[in-house]
C-alpha positions in Angstrom: 49.9 -7.6 4.5 51.0 -11.2 5.0 54.3 -9.9 6.6 52.2 -7.8 9.1 50.2 -10.8 10.1 53.3 -12.9 10.6 55.0 -10.3 12.7 51.8 -9.8 14.8 51.6 -13.5 15.5 55.3 -13.8 16.3 55.0 -10.9 18.7 51.9 -12.5 20.4 53.7 -15.8 20.6 56.8 -14.2 22.2 54.6 -12.3 24.7 52.9 -15.4 25.7 56.0 -17.5 26.0 57.6 -14.7 28.1 54.8 -15.1 30.7 55.2 -17.9 33.1 52.5 -20.5 33.6 51.7 -18.8 36.9 51.3 -15.4 35.2 48.9 -16.9 32.7 46.9 -18.6 35.4 46.6 -15.3 37.2 45.5 -13.5 34.2 42.9 -16.3 33.6 41.7 -16.1 37.1 41.4 -12.3 37.0 39.4 -12.5 33.7 37.1 -15.1 35.3 36.5 -12.9 38.4 35.8 -9.9 36.2 33.4 -11.9 34.1 31.6 -13.1 37.3 31.4 -9.5 38.6 29.9 -8.2 35.3 27.4 -11.0 35.3 26.3 -10.2 38.8 26.1 -6.5 38.0 23.9 -7.3 35.0 21.6 -9.3 37.2 21.3 -6.5 39.7 20.5 -4.0 36.9 17.9 -6.3 35.5 16.2 -6.7 38.9 16.3 -3.0 39.6 12.6 -1.7 39.8 13.5 1.6 38.1 15.0 -0.3 35.2 11.9 -2.5 34.9 9.7 0.7 35.0 11.8 2.3 32.3 11.5 -0.7 30.2 7.7 -0.7 30.6 7.6 3.0 29.8 9.6 2.4 26.6 7.2 -0.4 25.7 4.2 1.8 26.3 5.7 4.7 24.3 6.3 2.4 21.4 2.7 1.1 21.5 1.4 4.7 21.7 3.6 5.8 18.8 2.3 2.8 16.7 -1.2 3.8 17.4 -0.6 7.4 16.5 1.0 6.3 13.2 -2.0 4.1 12.4 -4.4 6.9 13.2 -2.5 9.3 11.0 -2.3 6.9 8.2 -6.1 6.3 8.4 -6.6 10.1 8.4 -4.4 10.5 5.4 -6.2 7.7 3.5 -9.6 9.3 4.3 -8.3 12.7 3.2 -7.1 11.3 -0.1 -10.4 9.5 -0.7 -12.3 12.8 0.1 -10.0 14.8 -2.2 -10.4 12.2 -5.0 -14.2 12.3 -4.7 -14.2 16.1 -4.6 -11.9 16.3 -7.7 -14.3 13.8 -9.5 -17.3 15.9 -8.6 -15.7 19.1 -9.8 -14.7 17.4 -13.1 -18.2 16.2 -13.6 -19.6 19.7 -12.9 -17.2 21.2 -15.4 -18.1 18.7 -18.1 -21.8 19.3 -17.4 -21.3 23.0 -17.6 -19.5 22.8 -20.9 -22.0 20.4 -22.4 -19.7 17.4 -22.6 -21.6 14.5 -21.2 -18.9 11.8 -21.7 -17.2 10.8 -18.6 -13.4 10.2 -18.8 
């Protein structure tokens, strides 16, 4: 593994030393120009009304989904409470029918 790292670093060093100062400057300027273009494109995308509308729609959909989950959780909780109360009533009725008056 160490040998591979040394070979990779040596190759990178040779590649850089083979480039002239002018070539390295050209590469640096090209990278800066590309970075500037990407930054400008990102600004244009962020300012696009369709993108803003899509972002708002996503936010609204998230809020609606959260509300639906809350409503469903409340319904489930209510259903569990109703089922528990019904089971308790049925158990009380069975105990009363069998003559067992102790409640467990």
